[in-house]
Structures are given as structure tokens and as C-alpha cells.
C-alpha positions in Angstrom: -62.1 116.1 127.0 -60.3 119.5 126.7 -56.5 120.0 126.3 -55.5 123.4 126.7 -52.4 123.4 124.5 -51.3 127.1 124.7 -51.8 130.8 126.5 -51.1 133.4 124.7 -51.4 135.9 127.4 -48.1 137.9 128.9 -46.3 135.1 126.4 -42.8 135.4 125.2 -42.2 134.1 121.9 -39.7 132.3 119.9 -38.3 131.1 116.6 -35.8 128.9 115.6 -35.4 126.4 112.8 -37.9 123.7 112.6 -35.7 120.9 111.5 -35.7 120.9 107.6 -39.5 123.1 107.6 -36.3 126.0 108.2 -37.2 129.4 109.8 -39.8 131.1 107.8 -42.9 130.4 106.6 -41.8 130.8 103.2 -39.0 128.1 104.0 -41.5 125.3 104.7 -43.9 125.5 102.3 -41.2 124.6 100.2 -40.7 121.5 101.3 -41.5 117.5 100.5 -43.8 117.0 103.5 -45.8 120.2 101.8 -45.3 118.9 98.7 -46.1 115.0 99.8 -49.5 115.5 101.8 -51.0 118.2 99.2 -51.2 120.4 101.8 -52.5 123.7 100.7 -53.6 127.0 102.6 -56.7 126.7 103.9 -57.5 130.0 106.2 -55.3 132.8 108.2 -56.1 134.7 111.3 -54.4 137.1 113.5 -53.1 135.9 116.4 -49.9 136.4 118.6 -47.2 137.2 117.4 -48.6 137.8 113.9 -51.0 135.5 112.3 -51.8 131.5 112.1 -52.5 130.2 108.8 -54.3 126.5 108.5 -53.4 124.4 105.8 -55.1 121.1 104.8 -54.3 118.3 102.4 -56.2 119.9 99.0 -57.7 116.0 98.0 -60.9 115.4 99.7 -60.5 111.9 101.2 -58.4 113.7 104.1 -59.2 116.9 104.2 -61.3 116.7 107.0 -59.5 114.8 108.8 -56.7 116.9 110.0 -55.1 120.0 109.6 -51.8 121.9 110.0 -51.9 125.6 111.9 -48.4 127.7 111.3 -48.2 130.5 114.1 -45.8 133.1 112.5 -44.4 136.2 113.4 -45.0 139.6 111.6 -41.5 138.8 109.8 -43.0 135.2 108.5 -41.1 133.4 111.4 -41.8 130.5 112.4 -43.0 129.7 116.2 -45.4 126.8 116.0 -46.5 124.2 114.5 -49.6 122.1 115.3 -50.7 119.1 113.9 -54.3 118.2 114.7 -55.7 115.1 113.4 -59.8 113.6 113.8 -59.4 110.3 116.1 -61.1 108.6 113.5 -58.4 109.3 111.1 -56.0 107.4 113.9 -58.1 104.7 114.8 -59.9 103.8 111.4 -59.3 102.3 108.4 -56.7 105.0 106.9 -54.6 104.9 110.3 -51.4 103.8 108.1 -52.3 107.3 106.8 -52.3 109.3 110.0 -49.3 107.3 111.2 -47.4 108.2 108.4 -48.8 112.0 108.4 -47.1 112.2 112.1 -44.4 110.6 112.2 -43.4 112.7 108.5 -44.6 116.0 110.4 -41.5 114.8 113.7 -39.2 113.9 111.1 -39.4 117.0 109.1 -39.8 119.7 111.6 -37.7 118.1 114.3 -34.0 119.4 114.8 -31.7 116.6 114.2 -30.5 116.8 117.8 -34.3 116.3 119.2 -35.4 113.3 116.9 -32.0 111.8 118.6 -33.8 111.8 121.7 -37.6 110.4 120.8 -36.0 107.6 118.1 -38.3 105.1 120.4 -41.6 107.1 120.3 -41.4 108.0 116.7 -40.5 104.8 115.5 -43.7 103.1 117.8 -46.0 105.5 115.8 -44.2 103.5 112.8 -45.5 100.2 113.9 -49.0 98.4 112.2 -51.8 98.8 115.0 -51.2 95.8 117.1 -47.7 95.3 116.6 -45.3 96.6 119.4 -45.4 97.1 123.1 -46.4 100.4 123.3 -43.3 101.1 125.9 -43.2 105.0 125.4 -45.7 107.6 126.7 -45.7 109.4 123.6 -47.2 106.4 121.9 -50.0 106.0 124.5 -51.2 108.9 123.9 -51.2 108.8 120.3 -53.3 105.4 121.0 -55.2 107.1 122.5 -54.9 105.8 126.1 -53.5 108.8 127.9 -54.3 111.9 127.5 -51.4 113.9 127.4 -47.6 114.0 127.3 -44.9 116.8 126.6 -41.1 116.7 126.5 -38.4 119.2 126.2 -34.9 118.6 124.6 -32.0 120.9 124.4 -33.9 122.6 121.0 -37.7 121.4 121.2 -40.4 121.6 123.2 -42.9 118.4 121.5 -45.7 118.5 122.5 -49.1 115.3 122.0 -52.6 116.1 123.7 -56.3 113.7 123.1 -59.3 116.5 123.5 -62.2 117.4 121.9 -62.4 119.9 118.8 -66.3 120.9 117.6 -67.6 118.0 119.8 -65.0 115.9 117.9 -62.4 113.8 119.6 -58.9 115.5 118.2 -54.9 114.7 119.0 -53.3 117.5 118.7 -48.8 117.1 118.0 -47.3 120.5 119.0 -43.8 121.3 118.2 -42.0 124.7 119.3 -38.7 126.2 120.6 -37.2 126.2 123.8 -36.3 129.3 124.4 -33.3 127.8 125.6 -31.9 126.5 122.4 -28.9 127.4 121.1 -30.7 128.7 117.4 -33.8 130.1 119.1 -34.5 133.9 119.4 -37.0 136.3 121.0 -39.7 137.7 118.5 -38.7 141.3 118.2 -35.6 140.8 119.6 -32.8 142.3 116.2 -30.8 139.6 114.2 -27.5 138.3 115.9 -24.8 140.6 114.6 -22.1 138.1 112.1 -18.5 137.9 111.4 -19.6 139.4 108.1 -21.6 142.5 109.3 -18.0 143.1 111.5 -15.8 142.5 108.5 -18.8 145.2 105.9 -18.1 147.6 109.0 -14.2 147.7 109.0 -14.3 148.6 105.2 -16.8 150.5 105.6 -14.8 153.1 107.7 -11.3 152.2 106.5 -12.8 154.0 103.0 -14.3 156.6 105.0 -10.9 157.5 106.8 -8.7 156.7 103.5 -6.6 154.1 105.6 -4.2 151.9 103.9 -5.1 149.3 106.4 
């Protein structure tokens, strides 16, 4: 079973602030999420619009059971995040660790306004196996009962998909900007001019003209 989570051909890429992860790869890697799960860079590949950096836990126990792919623009801005977990990690004896990883990833990567739109889904992930009724479609995908689910908020696009990667049943959790989000910016566009920029321009021309303003 396959699930195509992305298509880079003729695609526009946007960046925004990924919750507490911030706006750049540097700010993301400084978060408590990276520290708590001991995520370290495992590989890097060129991919539109810039590169994809893969992170894995440094410990042997979980290193091959999960990974985090972060797509960045040439200047280092965050474009997309994909957390991948083996289904054996989610459904096996370490399921509590898998649940904690997915929940913590969503809490760290989603802006606060998004977390308010999917609280039931996040709450169900936190429940031990066998607890709760599994009312949300996202939880059904997380438990492997449904193939895929996606939701778009005013800020983000969240997708979950069960797929097979190198013959290994896996779950992918993807977070990326909603292009219409108030703080979304098309990769390659110049940064908007702030009020401080206008003030600097004003002072420059004032000094240049020798005005008494």
C-alpha cells in the first residue's frame, strides 16, 4: 500500500512559523522537542526548493523505528516536516513512546491556533491502547484502521497516511503551511517591509537632505 504525500513538480513552496519550532532549521533544532528525543542529523539530500535534512534518535533502541524529514528553502527557512514511524513502533511494546513522539511533534510543530482545532485528535493519541472510543478520523489512521486523513486549518495543513516504505508498513505525519495563512510567505519572495524599515528610510533621507524634521 502506497501513499503519495508530496509532489514537487510545478509546486509552489511556502514557509511560516512552525509553532515552537520557529521559522528556520536552526530554531527548530534548538527546541526541547529535539533535545528530549535526542534527534541528530542522519542524512541530507538536495530536493526542491532547497534540501531535506533527516533526523533520527541517537539511541540504538529507536533509531531505525522513526525519522523526521525537514524540508528547507535555500536560506534555511522551514517548508515542511514529515515524521515517519514504523507501524511496529506504534503497535508494539514501545507504543507509549511512539504516542509520546507523535503527540510531542504535533504540539511543537503546529501553531497554537491549529492545536485548538484538533484537540480531540491529540487527546486520543495520548490515551493508552484500549482506552477511548477512537472518534476522530486522525486517530483511526494513527491506529492503522484507516489509510489517510488530512485537515486544513487557517494556518496549517496536517496529513496522516499509512503507507509502505521499503516493504515496511509505516505511518507518516506531515505538517506544512496553509498558503493562505496570515504569516505564510512564498519561498523566494522578499521579506515584507516592516515599520522599522520605513523609519530607517525616513531617517536616511532626513540626514541626506539635512532637514530639521
